[in-house]
C-alpha positions as CSV (number, residue, x, y, z in Angstrom):
1,M,-34.9,6.5,-38.8
2,T,-31.6,4.8,-39.6
3,H,-31.4,1.0,-40.1
4,I,-28.1,-0.8,-39.7
5,H,-27.6,-4.3,-40.8
6,L,-24.9,-6.0,-38.9
7,N,-23.1,-9.0,-40.3
8,R,-22.0,-11.0,-37.2
9,E,-20.2,-13.7,-39.3
10,R,-17.5,-11.3,-40.4
11,R,-14.0,-12.2,-39.2
12,L,-11.2,-9.9,-38.0
13,P,-8.7,-8.9,-40.7
14,L,-5.5,-10.9,-40.7
15,W,-3.4,-7.7,-40.1
16,A,-5.3,-7.1,-36.9
17,V,-5.0,-10.6,-35.6
18,I,-1.2,-10.8,-36.2
19,G,-0.1,-7.2,-36.4
20,A,-1.4,-5.9,-33.1
21,P,0.4,-8.4,-30.8
22,L,3.6,-8.5,-32.8
23,I,4.0,-4.9,-33.6
24,G,1.7,-2.9,-31.4
25,V,2.8,-4.3,-28.1
26,P,6.6,-3.8,-28.6
27,V,5.9,-0.2,-29.9
28,M,3.9,0.6,-26.8
29,V,6.5,-0.8,-24.5
30,G,9.2,1.2,-26.3
31,L,7.3,4.4,-26.0
32,L,6.6,3.8,-22.3
33,A,10.3,3.1,-21.7
34,L,11.3,6.4,-23.5
35,T,8.9,8.5,-21.4
36,A,9.7,6.8,-18.0
37,P,11.2,9.2,-15.4
38,V,14.9,9.1,-14.8
39,V,16.1,8.7,-11.2
40,E,19.2,10.8,-10.9
41,E,19.8,10.9,-7.1
42,R,18.3,9.7,-3.9
43,A,15.6,11.9,-2.4
44,I,16.5,13.6,0.9
45,E,14.1,12.8,3.6
46,P,13.1,15.7,5.9
47,V,14.0,15.5,9.6
48,P,10.8,14.9,11.6
49,A,9.8,17.6,14.2
50,F,9.2,14.9,16.8
51,V,9.8,11.2,17.2
52,A,7.3,8.8,18.7
53,E,8.8,6.0,20.7
54,P,7.2,3.2,22.6
55,V,6.9,3.7,26.3
56,D,7.7,1.0,28.9
57,T,4.6,-0.2,30.7
58,H,4.5,-1.5,34.2
59,L,2.1,-4.2,35.3
60,V,-0.2,-3.0,38.1
61,D,-2.3,-5.3,40.3
62,P,-6.0,-4.7,40.0
63,V,-7.5,-2.4,42.7
64,S,-9.4,-4.3,45.4
65,N,-10.1,-4.1,49.1
66,E,-7.7,-7.0,49.7
67,S,-4.7,-5.0,48.3
68,A,-5.5,-2.1,50.6
69,E,-5.5,-4.4,53.6
70,L,-2.1,-5.9,52.5
71,L,-0.7,-2.5,52.1
72,E,-1.8,-1.5,55.6
73,Q,-0.3,-4.7,57.0
74,E,3.0,-4.0,55.3
75,L,3.0,-0.4,56.6
76,N,2.2,-1.5,60.2
77,A,4.8,-4.3,60.2
78,G,7.6,-2.3,58.8
């Protein structure tokens, strides 16, 4: 069995406290900037096989017996 004694009062080294933010961050940003993809020209979009467009809708009166009677009256009158 292994026994490990941890000293929780130990502080971080000064190089880790100061060096990581001041040196590590700019180095990582520089490396990411060097490896970023280069955009050379605009991508060509393919022509779609079909185009969906909105269709005009017409309002329709609800179906009821009254509307049938009105239609018959209009047909008989006219």
